[in-house]
C-alpha positions as CSV (number, residue, x, y, z in Angstrom):
1,M,0.2,-0.1,0.2
2,L,1.4,3.3,-0.9
3,P,1.9,6.0,1.9
4,S,-0.5,9.4,2.0
5,D,0.5,11.8,0.9
6,S,-0.2,14.1,4.1
7,S,2.5,17.0,3.4
8,S,-0.2,18.1,1.3
9,S,-3.7,19.8,2.3
10,P,-7.4,18.4,1.4
11,A,-7.7,21.7,-0.9
12,E,-4.4,20.8,-2.9
13,K,-5.6,17.4,-3.3
14,V,-8.7,18.3,-5.5
15,N,-8.6,18.1,-8.8
16,V,-11.7,20.6,-9.9
17,F,-11.2,19.7,-13.8
18,L,-12.9,16.5,-12.9
19,G,-16.3,15.8,-14.6
20,S,-15.7,19.1,-16.8
21,S,-15.7,17.4,-20.2
22,G,-18.3,16.1,-22.0
23,D,-21.9,14.8,-20.4
24,H,-19.8,13.4,-17.4
25,G,-20.9,15.3,-15.0
26,Q,-21.8,18.6,-16.2
27,L,-18.9,20.1,-13.2
28,S,-17.3,23.1,-13.8
29,P,-13.9,24.5,-12.8
30,A,-15.4,27.6,-11.8
31,A,-13.5,29.7,-8.5
32,S,-16.4,28.9,-5.9
33,Y,-16.3,28.7,-2.5
34,P,-18.1,26.1,0.0
35,F,-22.6,27.1,-0.3
36,S,-21.6,30.1,-1.8
37,M,-23.9,31.5,-5.1
38,L,-21.2,33.2,-6.4
39,S,-18.4,31.3,-8.4
40,V,-16.7,32.8,-11.3
41,G,-15.6,30.4,-14.3
42,P,-14.9,30.2,-17.7
43,Q,-17.3,30.0,-20.6
44,T,-16.6,28.3,-23.4
45,Y,-17.9,27.3,-26.9
46,P,-18.6,24.9,-27.1
47,S,-20.0,24.6,-23.8
48,T,-21.6,21.3,-21.1
49,H,-24.3,22.4,-18.4
50,T,-22.1,24.6,-16.1
51,G,-21.0,26.6,-19.6
52,Y,-17.2,25.3,-19.9
53,E,-15.8,22.3,-21.9
54,H,-12.4,21.1,-21.0
55,L,-11.8,20.7,-24.5
56,A,-12.9,23.5,-25.8
57,K,-9.8,26.1,-27.0
58,Q,-12.3,29.2,-27.6
59,F,-13.4,31.5,-25.0
60,L,-16.5,33.6,-24.6
61,G,-15.4,35.0,-21.4
62,F,-16.7,34.0,-18.0
63,T,-19.6,34.1,-15.9
64,H,-20.9,34.4,-12.2
65,N,-22.7,31.4,-11.4
66,R,-23.8,27.9,-11.9
67,F,-25.5,24.9,-10.7
68,E,-23.0,22.4,-10.5
69,G,-24.0,19.0,-12.1
70,V,-27.5,19.7,-12.8
71,G,-29.7,18.5,-15.9
72,C,-32.2,20.8,-18.6
73,L,-28.6,22.3,-20.0
74,G,-27.8,23.9,-16.7
75,S,-28.6,26.8,-15.0
76,G,-26.9,29.9,-13.9
77,G,-24.4,31.9,-16.6
78,N,-25.3,35.3,-15.4
79,I,-23.1,38.5,-15.9
80,L,-20.8,37.6,-19.2
81,V,-17.5,39.4,-19.0
82,K,-15.1,39.3,-21.7
83,P,-11.4,40.6,-21.5
84,F,-10.2,41.9,-25.2
85,L,-7.8,43.6,-27.0
86,G,-8.5,46.2,-29.5
87,D,-11.7,47.9,-29.9
88,D,-14.1,45.2,-30.9
89,P,-15.1,42.7,-28.0
90,A,-16.5,40.7,-31.4
91,A,-12.9,40.5,-33.1
92,S,-10.5,39.9,-30.6
93,Q,-11.0,35.4,-30.0
94,L,-10.1,34.4,-26.7
95,I,-7.9,30.8,-27.3
96,K,-7.0,28.8,-24.7
97,A,-3.6,28.5,-24.0
98,G,-3.0,27.0,-21.2
99,E,-5.0,26.8,-17.2
100,T,-4.6,26.2,-13.8
101,A,-7.5,26.1,-10.9
102,G,-8.2,24.7,-7.2
103,P,-10.7,25.3,-4.6
104,G,-11.5,29.0,-4.5
105,F,-9.4,30.2,-7.8
106,Y,-9.3,30.1,-11.7
107,S,-6.7,31.2,-13.6
108,V,-6.5,30.7,-17.5
109,G,-3.6,32.4,-20.3
110,F,-4.9,33.3,-23.6
111,E,-2.8,33.0,-27.4
112,N,-2.9,36.9,-27.6
113,K,-1.1,37.0,-23.9
114,I,-4.4,38.3,-22.1
115,K,-4.3,36.5,-18.5
116,A,-7.2,35.9,-16.0
117,D,-7.6,34.9,-12.7
118,F,-10.4,34.8,-10.0
119,A,-11.0,34.1,-6.7
120,V,-13.7,34.0,-4.8
121,F,-14.2,34.5,-1.0
122,K,-17.9,33.9,0.5
123,N,-19.9,35.9,-2.0
124,T,-17.8,38.2,-3.0
125,G,-15.3,37.7,-6.4
126,M,-12.5,39.1,-7.8
127,H,-11.3,39.3,-11.8
128,R,-7.6,40.5,-12.1
129,Y,-6.8,40.8,-15.8
130,S,-3.1,41.1,-16.9
131,F,-2.8,42.6,-20.7
132,P,0.1,43.3,-23.6
133,V,0.5,47.2,-23.9
134,G,-2.3,48.4,-26.7
135,R,-5.7,49.5,-27.2
136,K,-8.3,47.2,-24.3
137,G,-11.1,46.6,-22.7
138,V,-13.6,44.7,-20.9
139,Y,-17.0,43.8,-22.4
140,I,-19.7,43.2,-20.2
141,D,-23.2,41.5,-21.1
142,L,-26.0,41.7,-18.0
143,S,-28.2,39.6,-20.4
144,H,-26.2,36.7,-20.7
145,A,-27.5,33.3,-19.3
146,F,-27.2,29.7,-19.9
147,V,-30.1,28.1,-22.5
148,N,-30.7,31.6,-23.1
149,R,-32.8,32.0,-19.7
150,F,-32.4,35.8,-18.9
151,V,-35.7,37.4,-18.0
152,G,-34.8,40.8,-17.1
153,E,-32.7,43.3,-15.3
154,A,-31.9,47.1,-13.9
155,H,-28.7,48.5,-13.4
156,K,-26.7,51.9,-13.2
157,L,-23.5,53.1,-13.4
158,S,-21.5,54.9,-11.1
159,G,-17.7,56.0,-11.2
160,N,-15.9,53.0,-11.6
161,A,-18.9,50.7,-10.7
162,I,-21.9,49.1,-12.0
163,S,-25.3,47.7,-9.5
164,G,-28.6,46.6,-10.6
165,W,-30.5,43.4,-10.3
166,I,-30.7,39.8,-13.0
167,E,-33.6,37.9,-13.4
168,S,-33.6,34.4,-14.7
169,E,-35.3,31.6,-15.1
170,T,-34.0,28.4,-12.8
171,T,-33.4,25.2,-13.8
172,C,-35.3,23.2,-16.9
173,S,-37.2,27.1,-16.9
174,A,-39.2,25.8,-13.8
175,G,-39.3,29.6,-12.0
176,T,-37.2,32.3,-12.0
177,Y,-34.4,33.7,-9.3
178,R,-33.4,37.3,-8.9
179,L,-29.8,38.5,-7.7
180,Y,-28.5,41.8,-6.9
181,Y,-25.0,42.4,-7.6
182,Y,-22.1,44.9,-7.4
183,M,-19.4,45.7,-9.8
184,Q,-16.4,47.4,-8.8
185,F,-13.3,48.4,-10.9
186,R,-10.1,48.9,-9.3
187,Q,-8.9,51.6,-11.9
188,P,-10.5,53.7,-13.9
189,V,-12.6,53.0,-16.5
190,N,-15.3,54.9,-19.4
191,W,-18.0,53.5,-20.0
192,I,-19.2,52.8,-23.4
193,T,-23.0,51.5,-23.7
194,L,-23.5,48.9,-26.6
195,D,-27.1,48.3,-26.2
196,A,-29.8,48.1,-23.5
197,H,-27.6,44.9,-21.5
198,K,-24.1,45.4,-23.2
199,L,-21.7,47.8,-22.0
200,I,-18.0,48.4,-22.5
201,A,-15.5,49.0,-19.6
202,S,-12.4,50.9,-21.4
203,P,-9.0,50.9,-18.9
204,D,-6.6,53.9,-19.4
205,Q,-4.6,52.0,-22.6
206,E,-1.0,52.3,-20.3
207,Q,-2.7,50.3,-17.7
208,Q,-1.6,47.1,-18.2
209,V,-3.5,45.1,-15.3
210,V,-7.1,45.6,-14.7
211,E,-8.5,44.4,-11.3
212,L,-12.6,44.4,-10.8
213,D,-14.7,43.6,-7.6
214,I,-18.2,41.9,-7.5
215,A,-20.5,40.9,-4.7
216,F,-24.0,39.0,-4.9
217,S,-26.9,39.1,-2.3
218,S,-30.5,38.1,-2.4
219,V,-31.7,40.7,-0.2
220,D,-29.9,44.3,-2.7
221,T,-27.6,46.4,-3.8
222,A,-26.9,48.0,-0.9
223,Y,-25.8,44.3,0.6
224,A,-23.6,43.3,-2.1
225,K,-21.8,46.5,-2.1
226,A,-20.8,46.2,1.5
227,A,-19.7,42.8,0.7
228,I,-17.0,44.1,-2.1
229,A,-13.2,43.1,-0.9
230,T,-11.4,45.1,-0.3
231,G,-8.0,43.3,-0.1
232,S,-5.1,41.8,-2.8
233,F,-6.2,39.3,-5.0
234,E,-3.9,36.6,-3.2
235,A,-5.6,37.3,0.3
236,L,-9.0,36.8,-1.1
237,K,-7.4,33.9,-3.0
238,Q,-5.6,32.7,0.9
239,K,-8.6,33.6,2.4
240,S,-11.0,30.9,0.4
241,T,-8.3,28.3,-0.1
242,S,-8.0,28.3,4.2
243,D,-11.8,27.6,4.3
244,W,-12.0,25.1,1.9
245,N,-9.1,23.2,3.8
246,Q,-11.3,24.1,6.6
247,L,-14.4,22.3,5.8
248,L,-12.4,19.5,3.4
249,G,-10.2,18.8,6.2
250,R,-13.4,17.8,8.7
251,I,-12.9,14.3,7.1
252,A,-9.5,13.0,7.5
253,V,-8.6,9.8,5.1
254,K,-4.9,7.7,4.7
255,G,-4.9,5.6,2.6
256,N,-4.1,5.3,-1.1
257,P,-2.7,9.3,-2.1
258,V,-4.3,8.6,-6.0
259,R,-8.0,7.2,-4.1
260,E,-7.3,10.4,-1.9
261,K,-7.0,12.9,-4.2
262,L,-10.0,11.0,-6.1
263,F,-12.0,11.4,-2.8
264,Y,-11.4,15.1,-1.8
265,S,-12.4,16.1,-5.4
266,L,-15.9,14.5,-4.5
267,L,-16.0,16.0,-1.3
268,Y,-15.1,19.1,-2.8
269,R,-18.3,19.1,-4.9
270,A,-20.2,17.8,-1.7
271,I,-20.2,21.2,-0.3
272,Q,-20.9,23.5,-3.1
273,S,-24.9,23.6,-2.2
274,P,-27.1,24.7,-1.0
275,Y,-26.2,28.2,-1.0
276,V,-26.1,30.7,2.0
277,V,-28.9,33.5,0.7
278,S,-28.7,35.6,3.9
279,E,-26.8,38.6,5.4
280,A,-24.9,38.8,8.7
281,D,-28.0,40.3,10.3
282,G,-30.2,37.3,9.3
283,K,-32.0,39.8,6.1
284,Y,-32.8,37.3,3.1
285,R,-35.7,37.1,0.7
286,A,-38.4,34.2,1.1
287,I,-39.2,31.9,-2.0
288,D,-42.0,34.6,-2.6
289,G,-39.6,37.4,-2.5
290,S,-40.7,39.2,0.4
291,L,-38.2,40.7,2.8
292,Q,-37.7,38.7,6.0
293,T,-35.1,38.1,8.4
294,A,-34.4,35.3,10.6
295,G,-32.3,34.5,13.3
296,N,-30.0,31.6,11.8
297,T,-28.1,31.0,7.9
298,M,-30.9,30.6,5.6
299,Y,-30.0,28.7,2.4
300,N,-31.4,28.0,-1.0
301,G,-30.8,26.2,-4.0
302,W,-32.3,22.5,-4.1
303,A,-31.9,19.9,-5.8
304,I,-33.3,17.1,-3.5
305,W,-35.2,14.8,-5.1
306,D,-31.5,14.2,-6.7
307,N,-29.5,14.8,-3.4
308,Y,-31.8,13.8,-0.7
309,K,-30.3,9.9,-0.5
310,T,-26.3,11.1,-0.3
311,Q,-25.8,14.8,0.0
312,L,-28.0,15.9,2.6
313,P,-27.4,12.6,5.1
314,L,-23.6,13.2,4.1
315,L,-23.3,16.8,5.3
316,S,-26.1,15.7,8.9
317,F,-23.1,14.0,10.3
318,A,-20.3,15.2,8.8
319,Y,-21.1,18.9,8.7
320,T,-23.7,19.3,11.9
321,D,-23.1,22.6,12.9
322,R,-24.2,23.7,9.3
323,F,-26.8,21.0,9.0
324,Q,-29.7,22.8,11.5
325,D,-29.4,25.8,9.5
326,I,-30.3,23.4,6.3
327,A,-33.2,21.2,7.5
328,T,-34.7,25.1,8.6
329,S,-34.2,26.8,5.6
330,I,-36.1,23.3,3.8
331,A,-38.8,23.8,6.7
332,N,-39.3,27.3,5.5
333,L,-39.7,26.8,2.4
334,Y,-43.6,25.7,3.1
335,P,-45.0,29.2,4.3
336,Y,-43.5,31.0,1.1
337,G,-45.7,28.8,-1.1
338,K,-43.5,25.6,-1.4
339,K,-43.5,24.0,-5.3
340,D,-42.2,20.5,-6.1
341,F,-39.8,23.0,-8.5
342,A,-39.1,27.1,-8.3
343,T,-41.3,29.8,-7.3
344,A,-41.5,32.8,-9.5
345,H,-39.4,34.8,-6.8
346,E,-36.4,32.1,-5.7
347,P,-33.4,34.3,-3.9
348,S,-31.0,32.0,-6.3
349,N,-30.7,29.4,-8.3
350,T,-32.6,26.2,-7.3
351,V,-34.2,22.6,-9.2
352,R,-36.2,21.1,-7.2
353,T,-37.5,20.2,-3.6
354,E,-39.5,16.7,-4.1
355,H,-39.2,14.4,-1.0
356,A,-38.7,17.8,1.3
357,I,-40.9,16.2,3.9
358,V,-38.4,13.2,4.3
359,V,-35.7,15.0,4.7
360,L,-37.5,17.0,7.4
361,L,-38.8,13.7,9.3
362,D,-34.6,12.4,8.5
363,A,-33.8,15.8,10.0
364,Y,-35.8,15.3,13.1
365,R,-35.0,11.7,14.3
366,K,-31.3,12.4,14.1
367,G,-31.8,15.1,16.8
368,Y,-32.6,18.3,14.3
369,K,-34.8,21.0,15.5
370,I,-37.6,21.2,13.5
371,D,-41.1,22.8,14.1
372,F,-43.6,21.1,12.5
373,T,-46.5,22.1,14.0
374,P,-47.1,26.1,12.0
375,I,-46.1,24.1,8.5
376,L,-48.4,20.8,9.5
377,D,-51.2,22.3,6.9
378,S,-49.1,22.9,4.3
379,L,-47.1,19.4,5.0
380,R,-50.5,17.8,4.5
381,Q,-51.6,20.2,1.6
382,E,-48.5,18.7,-0.1
383,V,-49.0,15.2,0.5
384,D,-53.0,15.6,-0.4
385,R,-51.9,16.5,-3.9
386,L,-49.1,14.1,-4.7
387,D,-49.8,12.3,-8.0
388,Y,-50.0,8.8,-8.4
389,A,-50.9,9.0,-12.2
390,H,-47.5,6.9,-13.3
391,P,-46.2,3.6,-11.6
392,D,-42.9,5.9,-10.5
393,K,-44.9,8.5,-9.0
394,A,-46.8,6.0,-6.8
395,L,-44.6,4.7,-5.0
396,E,-42.7,8.1,-4.4
397,S,-45.7,9.7,-3.6
398,S,-46.4,7.0,-0.7
399,Y,-42.9,7.5,0.6
400,D,-43.8,11.1,1.6
401,A,-47.1,9.7,2.6
402,W,-45.1,7.8,5.1
403,A,-43.3,10.3,6.3
404,L,-46.2,12.5,6.8
405,G,-47.6,9.8,9.4
406,Q,-44.1,9.2,10.3
407,I,-44.0,12.9,11.8
408,L,-47.7,13.3,12.9
409,Q,-46.9,9.9,15.1
410,E,-43.5,12.1,16.6
411,L,-46.7,14.8,17.2
412,K,-48.8,12.3,19.3
413,Q,-51.2,12.8,16.4
414,D,-52.2,9.2,16.1
415,E,-55.5,9.6,14.1
416,L,-54.2,11.4,11.5
417,S,-51.0,9.4,11.7
418,E,-52.6,6.1,10.5
419,Q,-54.5,7.8,7.9
420,Y,-51.4,8.9,6.3
421,M,-50.2,5.3,6.9
422,Q,-53.0,3.9,5.2
423,K,-52.2,6.3,2.4
424,A,-48.6,4.6,2.2
425,L,-49.9,1.4,2.7
426,A,-51.7,1.4,-1.1
427,Y,-48.6,1.3,-2.6
428,K,-49.0,-2.5,-2.0
429,G,-52.0,-2.0,-4.5
430,H,-49.6,0.0,-7.2
431,W,-46.8,-2.2,-7.0
432,E,-48.6,-5.8,-7.0
433,K,-50.2,-3.9,-10.7
434,D,-46.7,-2.6,-12.1
435,F,-44.0,-4.1,-10.6
436,K,-44.5,-7.6,-9.6
437,D,-44.8,-9.6,-13.2
438,L,-40.9,-8.9,-14.5
439,S,-41.8,-11.1,-17.7
440,R,-43.6,-8.3,-19.2
441,D,-41.3,-7.6,-22.3
442,D,-41.6,-3.4,-21.1
443,V,-39.8,-4.0,-17.5
444,N,-36.0,-3.1,-18.8
445,K,-37.4,-0.3,-21.2
446,M,-36.0,3.3,-20.3
447,S,-39.0,5.4,-19.0
448,A,-41.9,2.5,-20.1
449,R,-45.4,3.3,-18.4
450,G,-45.0,6.8,-18.4
451,M,-41.8,6.4,-15.5
452,Y,-39.1,9.2,-15.3
453,Q,-35.8,8.5,-16.3
454,G,-35.4,4.7,-15.3
455,T,-36.9,1.3,-15.6
456,I,-39.6,-1.0,-13.8
457,W,-36.8,-3.2,-12.7
458,Q,-35.1,0.0,-11.3
459,Y,-38.2,2.0,-9.8
460,R,-39.6,-1.6,-8.2
461,W,-37.4,-1.1,-5.0
462,S,-38.4,2.0,-4.2
463,V,-40.3,1.7,-1.0
464,P,-37.5,2.0,1.4
465,F,-39.8,3.0,4.3
466,D,-40.9,-0.4,4.4
467,I,-38.2,-3.6,3.0
468,K,-40.4,-5.9,5.6
469,G,-43.7,-5.0,3.0
470,L,-41.8,-5.3,-0.1
471,K,-40.1,-8.6,1.1
472,E,-43.4,-10.6,1.6
473,L,-44.9,-8.7,-2.1
474,A,-41.6,-10.5,-3.7
475,G,-42.5,-13.8,-2.4
476,G,-40.7,-13.9,0.7
477,E,-36.5,-13.6,1.6
478,Q,-35.2,-16.3,-1.1
479,V,-37.3,-14.6,-3.3
480,F,-36.0,-10.9,-2.8
481,I,-32.5,-12.2,-2.8
482,R,-32.8,-14.2,-6.1
483,Q,-34.5,-10.9,-7.7
484,L,-31.9,-8.9,-6.2
485,D,-28.9,-11.2,-7.6
486,E,-30.9,-10.9,-11.0
487,F,-30.9,-7.1,-11.0
488,F,-27.4,-6.8,-10.3
489,G,-26.2,-9.7,-12.1
490,N,-27.6,-8.8,-15.5
491,D,-26.7,-5.0,-15.2
492,Y,-30.5,-4.3,-14.6
493,H,-29.2,-1.2,-12.4
494,N,-28.5,2.4,-13.6
495,R,-25.2,3.8,-12.0
496,A,-25.9,7.0,-14.3
497,N,-28.9,8.1,-12.1
498,E,-30.6,8.5,-8.7
499,P,-34.1,6.4,-8.7
500,D,-32.5,2.9,-7.6
501,L,-29.0,4.4,-6.0
502,Q,-30.2,3.0,-2.9
503,V,-30.8,-0.4,-4.2
504,P,-26.9,-2.0,-3.7
505,L,-27.9,-1.6,0.1
506,L,-30.5,-4.4,0.1
507,Y,-28.7,-7.0,1.3
508,N,-28.5,-5.5,3.9
509,T,-31.7,-6.5,5.2
510,T,-31.4,-10.2,4.1
511,S,-29.6,-12.4,5.3
512,A,-26.6,-12.5,2.5
513,P,-25.6,-8.6,3.8
514,W,-22.2,-9.4,2.8
515,K,-23.4,-9.0,-0.9
516,S,-23.9,-6.1,-0.2
517,Q,-20.2,-5.1,1.2
518,A,-18.8,-6.3,-2.5
519,L,-21.1,-4.7,-4.5
520,L,-20.4,-1.3,-2.8
521,H,-17.0,-1.9,-3.6
522,Q,-17.3,-2.4,-7.0
523,L,-19.2,0.6,-7.5
524,A,-17.1,2.5,-6.3
525,V,-13.4,1.1,-7.8
526,D,-13.7,-1.8,-9.9
527,T,-15.1,-2.6,-13.5
528,V,-19.0,-2.1,-14.0
529,V,-21.1,-2.8,-17.1
530,Q,-23.7,-0.1,-17.5
531,H,-26.6,-0.5,-20.0
532,Y,-28.8,2.5,-19.5
533,F,-27.9,6.3,-19.4
534,N,-30.7,9.6,-19.4
535,D,-31.2,9.8,-22.5
536,N,-33.5,7.0,-22.0
537,S,-31.4,4.5,-23.8
538,R,-30.7,1.0,-23.1
539,G,-27.5,-1.2,-24.4
540,I,-26.5,1.7,-27.3
541,G,-23.1,1.7,-26.3
542,S,-22.8,0.4,-23.2
543,Y,-20.0,1.0,-20.7
544,I,-17.7,-1.3,-19.5
545,G,-14.8,0.1,-16.4
546,P,-15.0,2.0,-13.2
547,I,-17.4,4.6,-12.7
548,Y,-15.8,7.0,-10.5
549,K,-12.5,8.7,-12.5
550,N,-10.1,11.6,-11.4
551,E,-10.4,12.7,-15.1
552,P,-12.5,15.5,-17.0
553,Q,-14.8,12.5,-18.3
554,A,-15.3,11.2,-15.0
555,Y,-18.6,9.7,-14.9
556,L,-20.7,7.7,-17.0
557,R,-21.6,9.0,-20.3
558,T,-24.9,10.9,-19.4
559,M,-24.6,10.8,-15.5
560,D,-25.1,14.4,-13.9
561,D,-23.5,14.6,-10.7
562,D,-27.0,16.6,-9.8
563,A,-25.6,19.2,-6.8
564,G,-23.1,16.5,-5.2
565,A,-25.7,13.5,-5.3
566,M,-23.2,11.0,-7.2
567,S,-20.0,12.1,-5.7
568,S,-21.6,12.0,-2.2
569,W,-22.5,8.6,-2.6
570,F,-18.8,7.2,-3.3
571,V,-18.0,9.7,-0.1
572,L,-20.4,7.7,1.8
573,T,-19.1,4.4,0.6
574,A,-15.4,5.4,1.1
575,L,-16.4,6.4,4.9
576,G,-18.4,3.1,5.0
577,V,-21.4,4.0,6.2
578,H,-24.7,4.5,3.9
579,P,-28.6,5.8,5.0
580,A,-30.3,2.9,5.3
581,C,-33.4,4.4,5.1
582,V,-34.0,8.1,4.9
583,G,-36.5,9.1,7.8
584,W,-34.8,7.0,9.7
585,P,-31.5,7.7,11.9
586,V,-30.1,4.5,10.8
587,Y,-27.1,4.0,8.8
588,Y,-25.2,0.3,7.1
589,L,-21.6,-0.4,7.2
590,N,-19.6,-1.2,4.5
591,V,-15.4,-1.7,4.2
592,P,-14.2,2.1,4.1
593,L,-12.1,2.8,1.0
594,F,-8.7,3.2,3.4
595,E,-7.3,2.1,5.8
596,S,-8.2,5.2,8.0
597,V,-11.0,7.6,8.5
598,A,-11.9,10.2,10.8
599,I,-14.5,12.3,10.9
600,Q,-13.9,15.6,12.7
601,L,-17.4,16.6,14.9
602,P,-18.7,20.1,17.1
603,A,-17.1,19.8,20.4
604,G,-13.6,18.7,20.1
605,K,-15.4,15.3,19.6
606,T,-14.2,12.4,16.6
607,F,-15.7,9.6,14.8
608,T,-12.6,7.5,13.9
609,I,-12.9,4.3,11.7
610,E,-9.9,1.9,11.2
611,V,-9.8,-0.6,8.9
612,E,-7.4,-4.1,9.9
613,N,-6.0,-6.3,7.6
614,Y,-6.2,-3.3,4.8
615,A,-6.1,-4.5,1.4
616,E,-7.9,-3.7,-1.8
617,E,-9.4,-7.1,-2.3
618,N,-10.6,-7.2,1.3
619,Y,-13.9,-5.7,1.5
620,Y,-15.5,-8.1,2.8
621,I,-16.5,-7.2,6.4
622,Q,-15.4,-10.0,9.0
623,Q,-15.9,-8.5,12.2
624,V,-16.7,-5.3,13.9
625,T,-16.0,-3.6,17.4
626,L,-17.7,0.0,18.6
627,N,-15.3,1.4,21.2
628,G,-13.8,-1.7,22.1
629,K,-17.3,-3.5,22.4
630,K,-18.1,-6.2,19.6
631,L,-20.6,-5.5,17.1
632,E,-22.7,-8.1,15.4
633,R,-25.2,-5.8,13.9
634,N,-24.5,-4.2,10.3
635,W,-25.8,-0.4,11.3
636,L,-24.9,2.1,13.3
637,T,-27.6,4.8,14.5
638,H,-26.9,8.8,13.9
639,Q,-26.0,9.4,17.5
640,E,-23.3,6.9,17.7
641,I,-21.5,8.5,14.7
642,V,-22.1,12.2,16.1
643,Q,-21.3,11.7,19.5
644,G,-17.8,10.9,18.5
645,G,-15.5,7.2,19.1
646,E,-14.0,4.4,17.4
647,L,-15.1,1.7,15.0
648,V,-12.9,-0.9,14.1
649,I,-13.4,-3.2,11.0
650,T,-11.4,-6.2,10.4
651,A,-11.3,-6.5,6.6
652,S,-11.3,-10.0,4.9
653,G,-11.0,-11.6,0.9
654,K,-14.0,-14.2,1.7
655,P,-17.3,-13.3,3.0
656,N,-18.2,-13.7,6.7
657,K,-21.6,-15.4,6.7
658,D,-22.6,-15.3,10.0
659,W,-21.8,-11.2,10.6
660,G,-24.5,-9.0,10.2
661,I,-27.4,-11.5,10.0
662,N,-28.4,-10.5,13.5
663,N,-30.4,-8.1,15.2
664,Q,-30.7,-6.4,11.5
665,W,-32.4,-3.2,10.9
666,I,-35.0,-4.1,7.9
667,P,-37.6,-0.8,7.5
668,G,-41.2,-1.6,7.9
669,L,-44.5,0.2,8.3
670,V,-44.3,0.4,12.2
671,F,-40.7,-0.9,12.6
672,T,-39.1,1.4,15.4
673,P,-35.3,0.6,16.2
């Protein structure tokens, strides 16, 4: 085993170009800051969902926000800025000669000798352009947005500054967000107005370095102006890198240096969003556009349908200091008109919020404070109007009905709780109708029977809240195992999307938990066969190889990272813990991908995981101890993790078929751990 590269910091191990080429992650090397809605990054021709294609050489300029890894051709791309030579921005081409980037900064040099550097700290960023001698300018297009989703803007000029607001359609054009901004050049400029939304800032022609500060706010331009950086570019970059190291360093892993770099590159993606949208004094805009004041940090920018199984559970135990505010922010959507997708007055880019109710139940049971009383009517209204029209929707809606039933049970409203538990139980009729018979000729067809980006095989497991009932419907324990074996043995599993992301864990609910241990290792680091892609194809250009690679073409074709969903799955697997069922504070165990893991917790606590007999081929659990005591069960509670302690997993190259089959945690409609 190669030694860990302990000499470098977590941020130095991050490859921000991972997933930035083609349809293999939809990620960007933009200068960014943890949970910040501002990111300054390159706009290339051609581009991918985040405005950037790693192989492209022609740059159109630089934009200031992007929702990493989401579909519908992306979200963001506001305020295009292009440095140029001569008098005509369109005639001055930016052809890439070389680039470097890392957490918090991005730099690129062009064949015409212009060099561009960017750094971002919180919601402020800085441009630094180095020009050759001669005529030059900085072109600004306030109407730029990905996929032509610009809606409107208003701005004013004052000396070297420009300020105003931008409105654009959100992801998938489902709603609209408004951003307030303030931009200020540090060197004198003259303004040339080209049209209603396009301007040129013309510096002194002898000026070879031009610096531009920009800041965002969801509240107004005064807050954006107050956030503008005053120090040097290097100081801003250093502050950002320092904070990235602090956040990434919450989890320390030791093992193969190559895998450490992959791990931190993916953890970096897991903490990009949601976005902080409140100011230091608590002011923020709610999703109806109203100005509000909160006593805590408020977040926005959701992709909950995509990442509620992975990214949000990861944040719940690795970033406990932030997760309370994240959960509170999700609950706070309901009083202001929450929709499944975006509203007409979002304070930032956002995607979707289905299964928010499941996340709130999960947070509550993990000990986070959620005040359900003022939003209970809204929760009921949401569940009462759920869609059961298609097979996938019927199962997913039942999950939300179960979550509401569980919340009502926690609130001691037993009669109402039973009503929604019965509504959840109705999934069995839908399952018998659409998912039981696997001999039908469309069970492997993507989006058959009106389903969303998945097959009957992939969606049939989508009742994680009642695996006991699912096993009975399937025909019992042995039939259930055989069907899982068939599912994975014939490569019916889809790693390019989220609908069956949790299914590799289901062996943990059977007499063969060792099969999950082997499967998780294979999916994380070994060769897979992938037949399914998000363009509703199966078997067209099937892929054979590893899923996660630390390179620009990182993921499977059409596999979006979806706001940290897919990167977080790898991080969880690498740590050796996976949420068993979101809504219960329980995690299944697997052998970590490293010799040791340490999660830093509040109050100086640490939860460590040590792997004895670690080897690449030793991915089965032989035995486990928790704080020195033998652990026969294959699961931990959230409380056992966040109170700190030491988990020791003894690994083996052969399965221990007697371990993890006693005191199993198998979700059921009325199960309480």
